[in-house]
N, C-alpha and C positions, 0 to 999 in steps of 0.2 A: 467880454473880458474873461480871461481864463482864471481858473481857481488859484493859480500861483500868483497872479497879479493882485487878485482880491486879498490874499493873505498878506502880501507885501503892503498894500494900502492899509489894511487893518492894523498891522504891526506898527507902521509909522504913525497912524492915528493914535493908537494906544500909547506910544512913546511920547508923542506931543502932549496928549492929555495928562499923562503922568508928570511930565516936567512942569506943565502949567499948573497942575494941582498942587505941586510942592511949593509954588510961589504964593498961591492964593488960599491955601488950605488952612491958614491960621488966622482967620479974621476974628475980631472981637465979637463975642456972642456964641462962639463955638464952645461946646460943652467938653471939658476935660476933667475926668475923675481919676485921681491917683490914690491907690490904696496898696501899700506894701510893694510887691513886685509887679502889680497889675496896673495897667493904664487903659482906661476906656476913653475913646475920643469920638465924639459925635459932631460932625461939622454941619450943624443946622443952618447957620447964617451963610456959610459958603454954598450949601446946597440951594438955598433960596436965591442967592445972587446968580449962580450958574443957571438955574431954571428961568429966571427973568431974562438973562442974556440969550439963552437958546430960544425962548419964546419970541423975542424980538427978531432974532435972525430968521426963524422959520416964517414969521409973519411977513417980513420984508420979502423973502424969497417967494412966498405965496402971492403977494401983490404983483411982483415982477412977472411971474408966469401968467 
């Protein structure tokens, strides 16, 4: 695969992840701190859910190979 195709695949992947993250990025349990004009957002529950899903996907792919 050429470098140009790799960049296209990476770009589409990042776009897909960004759109998906905007839908699941506000789960209950995520930490949001608002003080004045500053907002701190730490998506702890979202990160755990994404980690579990990716672990299952890679486990299934590993079993198939």
